[in-house]
C-alpha positions as CSV (number, residue, x, y, z in Angstrom):
1,M,104.3,96.3,81.8
2,L,103.2,92.8,82.8
3,W,100.4,90.9,81.2
4,F,99.1,87.6,82.6
5,Y,97.5,84.9,80.5
6,S,95.7,81.7,81.6
7,R,94.6,78.6,79.8
8,D,93.0,75.7,81.8
9,H,95.4,75.4,84.7
10,E,98.4,77.0,83.0
11,M,99.7,80.6,83.5
12,L,101.9,82.6,81.3
13,T,103.5,86.0,82.0
14,L,104.5,88.6,79.3
15,E,106.8,91.4,80.4
16,L,107.2,94.3,78.1
17,R,109.8,97.0,78.7
18,Y,112.3,99.4,77.1
19,D,116.0,98.9,77.8
20,N,117.5,102.4,77.9
21,D,121.1,101.2,78.0
22,T,120.8,99.3,74.7
23,E,117.9,101.3,73.2
24,E,115.9,98.1,72.6
25,Y,112.4,97.0,73.2
26,V,112.3,93.8,75.2
27,A,109.6,91.1,75.5
28,T,110.1,88.3,78.1
29,T,107.7,85.4,78.5
30,I,107.6,83.0,81.4
31,G,105.3,80.0,81.5
32,A,104.7,76.7,83.3
33,Q,106.1,74.8,80.3
34,T,109.0,77.1,79.8
35,P,110.0,78.2,83.4
36,I,113.2,79.7,82.0
37,P,112.4,83.2,80.7
38,Q,112.4,83.6,76.9
39,T,113.6,87.1,76.0
40,T,113.4,88.7,72.6
41,R,114.9,92.2,71.8
42,F,113.9,94.6,69.0
43,R,115.7,97.6,67.7
44,T,112.7,99.4,66.2
45,V,109.1,100.0,67.4
46,S,107.8,98.5,64.2
47,Q,109.6,95.2,64.8
48,F,108.3,95.2,68.4
49,R,104.8,95.9,67.3
50,A,104.8,93.2,64.6
51,W,106.1,90.7,67.2
52,L,103.4,91.7,69.7
53,E,100.6,91.4,67.1
54,A,101.9,87.9,66.1
55,F,102.1,87.0,69.8
56,D,98.5,88.1,70.4
57,R,97.3,86.1,67.4
58,K,99.1,83.0,68.7
59,M,97.6,83.4,72.2
60,V,94.1,83.8,70.8
61,G,94.6,80.9,68.4
62,T,95.7,78.6,71.2
63,S,92.9,79.5,73.6
64,W,95.0,81.7,76.0
65,K,93.0,84.4,77.7
66,V,94.3,87.7,79.3
67,K,93.8,87.5,83.0
68,G,93.1,90.9,84.4
69,P,94.5,94.3,83.4
70,P,98.2,94.9,82.8
71,H,100.4,95.8,85.7
72,I,102.4,98.9,85.0
73,L,106.1,98.8,86.0
74,A,107.8,101.8,87.5
75,D,110.8,101.3,85.3
76,G,111.1,100.0,81.8
77,W,110.1,103.2,80.0
78,P,112.2,105.2,77.6
79,D,114.3,108.0,79.2
80,K,114.3,109.7,75.8
81,R,112.6,109.4,72.5
82,P,113.5,105.9,71.2
83,P,114.7,105.3,67.6
84,R,112.0,104.4,65.1
């Protein structure tokens, strides 16, 4: 899933997916000030959810706005029930 954020003339992309090979949740951010993708991996859904909630608070607190609906990716979903 891709989320796009904007602030003034800046753009930031958040890509969320599940890596079936490693059984990890993956969050990747790419922005104008950090053109090199920043990837964070999580073993559990609770760790992933906590990171997402903190990320959202950070975006709101620094005046970033979601730009449009998320884009659903064809891949990046669990093939089987992920570990909790």
